[in-house]
C-alpha positions in Angstrom: 25.6 -78.5 60.6 25.6 -74.7 62.2 23.3 -72.0 60.5 26.8 -70.5 58.5 27.5 -73.3 56.0 30.5 -73.5 54.6 30.1 -72.9 50.7 32.8 -73.7 48.2 33.2 -71.9 45.0 35.1 -73.9 42.1 38.7 -71.9 41.7 39.5 -73.4 38.9 38.5 -69.9 36.2 35.5 -67.1 37.0 33.9 -64.8 39.1 35.8 -66.7 42.9 36.2 -63.6 45.1 32.9 -61.9 44.3 30.9 -65.0 44.8 32.7 -65.4 48.3 31.8 -61.8 48.7 28.3 -62.6 47.6 28.0 -65.2 50.1 29.7 -64.3 52.9 27.0 -61.1 52.5 24.5 -64.4 52.5 26.2 -65.6 56.0 27.8 -68.4 54.8 31.0 -69.7 55.5 33.0 -68.8 51.8 36.4 -71.0 50.8 37.7 -72.0 47.5 37.8 -75.4 45.9 40.7 -76.2 43.9 41.7 -80.1 45.0 39.4 -82.9 45.7 40.3 -82.9 49.8 39.1 -79.2 49.6 35.4 -80.4 47.7 35.0 -83.0 51.2 35.2 -80.2 53.7 32.5 -78.0 52.2 28.5 -78.4 52.4 27.5 -76.5 49.6 29.2 -75.8 45.8 29.1 -72.6 43.5 30.2 -73.0 40.0 31.4 -69.3 38.6 31.0 -68.6 34.8 33.5 -68.6 32.9 34.7 -70.8 29.9 32.8 -73.9 30.5 35.1 -75.8 28.3 38.1 -74.8 30.3 36.7 -75.6 33.7 35.8 -78.7 31.9 39.1 -79.4 31.1 41.0 -78.0 34.3 38.1 -80.3 36.4 39.7 -83.2 34.3 43.6 -82.2 34.9 43.3 -81.2 39.2 41.2 -84.5 39.3 38.2 -83.0 40.2 35.9 -84.1 37.3 34.5 -87.7 39.1 34.7 -86.1 43.1 33.0 -83.2 41.9 30.1 -85.7 39.7 29.6 -88.1 42.7 29.5 -85.1 45.5 26.6 -83.9 43.3 25.1 -87.0 42.5 25.0 -88.0 46.4 23.0 -84.6 47.0 25.7 -81.5 47.4 23.7 -78.1 47.1 25.3 -77.0 44.0 24.5 -73.5 42.1 26.4 -72.9 39.4 26.3 -69.0 36.9 26.8 -68.9 33.4 29.0 -71.9 32.3 28.4 -73.1 36.0 24.4 -74.0 34.4 26.0 -75.4 31.4 28.6 -77.5 33.9 25.2 -78.7 35.6 22.9 -79.6 32.5 22.4 -83.0 31.9 23.3 -82.1 27.8 24.7 -79.1 26.1 23.3 -78.5 22.6 25.8 -77.8 20.9 29.2 -79.2 22.8 32.8 -78.0 22.0 34.9 -81.0 21.2 36.2 -83.2 24.2 33.3 -80.9 26.3 32.2 -82.6 29.7 29.4 -81.4 31.9 29.1 -82.3 35.5 25.3 -83.0 35.4 22.4 -82.9 38.0 20.0 -80.9 36.2 17.8 -82.2 33.7 18.2 -79.9 31.5 19.4 -79.0 27.8 21.7 -76.2 27.2 22.2 -74.0 24.6 26.3 -72.2 24.7 26.5 -68.6 24.5 22.7 -68.4 23.3 22.2 -64.9 24.2 25.2 -63.7 21.7 29.0 -63.3 21.8 30.6 -60.9 24.6 30.0 -57.5 22.9 25.9 -58.6 22.9 26.4 -58.9 26.8 23.4 -57.4 28.7 21.5 -56.5 31.6 17.9 -56.6 32.4 15.7 -56.8 35.2 14.2 -60.5 36.1 11.2 -62.0 37.7 12.2 -65.7 39.7 10.0 -67.5 42.0 10.8 -67.2 45.5 11.5 -63.4 45.0 9.5 -60.5 45.9 11.5 -58.1 43.6 13.0 -58.8 40.2 16.7 -58.9 40.7 18.8 -57.6 38.0 20.6 -59.9 36.2 23.9 -59.0 34.7 24.2 -62.0 31.1 27.7 -62.2 29.8 27.6 -64.6 26.9 24.9 -66.1 28.5 23.3 -69.4 27.5 19.7 -70.5 27.6 18.0 -73.9 29.0 16.6 -74.6 25.8 14.0 -77.5 27.8 13.8 -79.0 31.0 12.4 -82.5 32.3 10.2 -83.1 34.6 12.4 -83.1 37.8 13.1 -79.6 36.8 11.4 -76.5 38.5 11.9 -73.2 35.9 12.4 -70.2 38.6 12.8 -67.6 35.7 12.6 -66.6 31.5 13.7 -63.8 29.9 13.1 -63.0 26.0 11.2 -66.6 26.5 14.0 -68.4 27.4 14.5 -70.3 30.8 17.2 -68.5 32.8 17.3 -70.1 36.3 16.2 -73.5 37.0 15.8 -75.7 40.0 15.9 -79.3 40.8 16.5 -80.6 44.2 19.7 -79.4 45.6 20.8 -77.8 42.7 20.5 -74.7 41.4 21.4 -72.2 38.2 21.2 -69.7 36.6 22.2 -68.5 32.9 23.3 -64.5 34.6 25.1 -63.3 37.3 24.0 -62.2 39.9 27.7 -62.1 41.9 27.9 -58.6 40.3 25.7 -56.8 41.2 25.5 -56.0 44.9 22.2 -58.2 45.4 22.8 -61.4 47.5 19.5 -62.6 47.2 19.5 -65.3 44.8 23.0 -66.4 47.4 21.0 -66.4 50.5 18.2 -68.5 48.6 21.4 -71.0 47.8 22.5 -70.2 51.4 19.0 -71.6 53.0 19.4 -74.8 50.7 22.5 -76.1 51.6 21.4 -75.3 55.3 17.9 -77.1 54.6 20.0 -79.9 53.2 22.1 -79.9 55.9 
């Protein structure tokens, strides 16, 4: 792989354009992924926010659910934000009927844990590996109830886990793509380069 990894953004719902902009600023070539054949052409993948139940249903509709699970299981670097974090959880504490996850991080996630849309907020978040706090935008955000032995907690807010990494999988309950601070996307791009 060249020093410019090709990182896809799952383009079924959510902040696809914003993630592509942040990835480009972090030195990656970003492209939307909607089909299984597009998934095979990327070195890493971002799972954006949105509505996790809707994204999982659309993934089934577009024939992406099983290919996504397979690539993640085989080590594809993946970064999930907000709903993307829920999709990467091995277990959801309060799943909607028929909701499926992709798995990849040994964690239990609670959906909408920080409250409804009108309870969205912004806060400084200290993230392990970054010198200064990131500006966290929490929109109907989940939090991580617990992690297994293989998962590393990277950040907490208000006593709740909001950023986790396990192997090639990274997840945050907040939206760094909305802030203009591209350090987390840079961290992910580095992870993709190292995996390549």
